[in-house]
C-alpha positions as CSV (number, residue, x, y, z in Angstrom):
1,G,-44.5,-98.2,-36.8
2,Y,-46.0,-94.9,-37.8
3,P,-44.5,-92.7,-35.2
4,W,-40.9,-93.7,-35.7
5,A,-41.4,-93.6,-39.4
6,A,-42.6,-90.1,-39.0
7,A,-40.1,-88.9,-37.0
8,A,-37.3,-90.0,-39.5
9,V,-39.3,-88.5,-42.5
10,E,-39.4,-85.0,-40.5
11,R,-35.7,-85.5,-39.8
12,I,-34.8,-85.9,-43.4
13,K,-36.9,-83.2,-44.5
14,T,-35.4,-80.7,-41.9
15,R,-31.9,-81.5,-42.8
16,E,-32.6,-80.3,-46.3
17,T,-34.3,-77.0,-45.2
18,F,-32.6,-73.8,-44.7
19,F,-33.4,-70.3,-43.9
20,G,-30.3,-68.4,-45.1
21,S,-27.4,-70.0,-43.3
22,A,-29.5,-71.4,-40.6
23,Q,-30.2,-75.1,-41.0
24,A,-33.7,-76.6,-39.6
25,D,-33.4,-79.3,-37.4
26,F,-36.2,-81.8,-35.9
27,T,-36.1,-83.1,-32.3
28,G,-39.5,-84.7,-32.0
29,D,-39.7,-87.8,-30.1
30,P,-41.8,-90.8,-31.8
31,L,-42.7,-92.1,-28.2
32,T,-44.3,-88.8,-27.5
33,L,-46.4,-89.0,-30.9
34,F,-47.2,-92.6,-30.1
35,K,-48.4,-91.7,-26.5
36,R,-50.5,-88.8,-27.7
37,G,-51.9,-90.8,-30.6
38,I,-52.7,-94.2,-29.1
39,V,-56.4,-93.2,-28.0
40,P,-57.4,-92.0,-31.2
41,W,-55.5,-95.2,-33.0
42,L,-57.3,-97.5,-30.5
43,I,-60.8,-95.8,-31.6
44,G,-60.1,-95.6,-35.3
45,V,-59.0,-99.1,-35.4
46,G,-60.4,-101.2,-32.6
47,A,-64.0,-99.8,-32.8
48,P,-64.2,-100.7,-36.7
49,F,-62.8,-104.3,-35.7
50,L,-65.2,-104.6,-33.0
51,L,-68.1,-103.4,-35.1
52,I,-67.0,-105.7,-38.0
53,A,-66.5,-108.7,-35.5
54,T,-70.1,-108.1,-33.9
55,A,-71.7,-107.9,-37.7
56,F,-70.1,-111.3,-38.7
57,A,-71.2,-112.7,-35.2
58,S,-74.8,-111.6,-35.7
59,L,-75.3,-113.9,-38.7
60,P,-77.2,-116.8,-38.5
61,A,-75.1,-120.0,-38.2
62,G,-74.1,-121.4,-41.6
63,L,-75.2,-118.3,-43.6
64,L,-71.7,-117.0,-44.4
65,E,-70.5,-120.3,-45.1
66,R,-73.7,-120.6,-47.9
67,L,-73.0,-117.3,-49.2
68,L,-68.9,-118.2,-49.8
69,D,-69.8,-121.6,-51.1
70,G,-72.1,-119.8,-53.8
71,A,-75.2,-122.0,-52.8
72,F,-77.6,-119.1,-53.5
73,E,-76.5,-119.3,-57.1
74,A,-79.3,-121.6,-57.8
75,Q,-81.9,-120.1,-55.6
76,P,-82.5,-116.5,-54.2
77,L,-82.0,-115.6,-50.6
78,R,-84.9,-116.4,-48.1
79,V,-86.3,-113.4,-46.5
80,G,-84.8,-114.1,-43.1
81,D,-81.3,-114.3,-44.6
82,A,-81.7,-111.1,-46.5
83,Q,-82.8,-109.2,-43.4
84,A,-79.9,-110.8,-41.2
85,I,-77.7,-109.4,-44.0
86,G,-79.1,-106.1,-44.0
87,T,-79.0,-105.9,-40.1
88,A,-75.4,-106.9,-40.2
89,L,-74.6,-104.2,-42.9
90,S,-76.4,-101.7,-40.9
91,M,-74.1,-102.4,-38.0
92,L,-71.1,-101.1,-40.0
93,S,-72.9,-97.8,-40.6
94,P,-70.9,-95.7,-37.8
95,I,-67.5,-96.7,-39.2
96,P,-67.4,-93.5,-41.6
97,L,-68.7,-91.4,-38.6
98,L,-65.7,-92.5,-36.6
99,A,-63.3,-91.8,-39.5
100,L,-65.0,-88.2,-39.9
101,V,-64.2,-87.9,-35.9
102,V,-61.0,-89.6,-35.2
103,Y,-59.0,-88.5,-38.4
104,P,-59.2,-84.8,-37.5
105,A,-58.0,-85.3,-33.9
106,F,-55.1,-87.5,-35.5
107,L,-54.2,-84.6,-37.5
108,A,-54.3,-82.0,-34.7
109,I,-52.2,-84.4,-32.7
110,T,-49.5,-84.8,-35.5
111,F,-49.2,-81.1,-36.3
112,R,-48.9,-80.1,-32.8
113,W,-45.9,-83.0,-32.3
114,R,-44.4,-81.5,-35.7
115,A,-44.5,-77.9,-34.6
116,E,-43.1,-78.6,-31.3
117,G,-40.2,-80.6,-32.7
118,M,-39.3,-78.1,-35.4
119,R,-35.9,-76.1,-34.9
120,L,-34.4,-73.4,-37.0
121,G,-31.3,-72.1,-35.9
122,G,-32.0,-71.2,-32.3
123,A,-35.5,-70.9,-32.6
124,S,-38.0,-73.3,-31.9
125,I,-41.8,-73.2,-32.0
126,V,-44.3,-73.8,-29.1
127,S,-47.8,-74.8,-29.8
128,T,-50.9,-74.8,-27.7
129,F,-53.2,-76.4,-30.5
130,T,-55.5,-78.7,-29.0
131,I,-58.2,-81.1,-30.3
132,G,-61.5,-79.3,-30.6
133,Q,-60.0,-75.8,-31.0
134,A,-60.9,-73.8,-33.7
């Protein structure tokens, strides 16, 4: 998953980084990133999935099948069908708002994890950066 891939990439990048003769190293634990990022991941992936499932479940029986079969090519949608589709689509409107909240939180978590895992010679970085901090 992402935490293990991110740790591998950070290790590769830092092995090629030098400051004078001091070589950088990365000691970040992927499991730490996984634990810190599980809540934003569940919100960012789980909530949209539930909204999409709820939107599909709210459609009248048989409407989705008729749409996929092209049954409305010969005749226009009925008013009730169009309203049901509009309602279902409106249920998806919170998804972009979730992204606006969850993605910066994910970036903050990842930044702190990367900073705490960096080593240069004998020096390390300590971060108190938290979500919501300006």
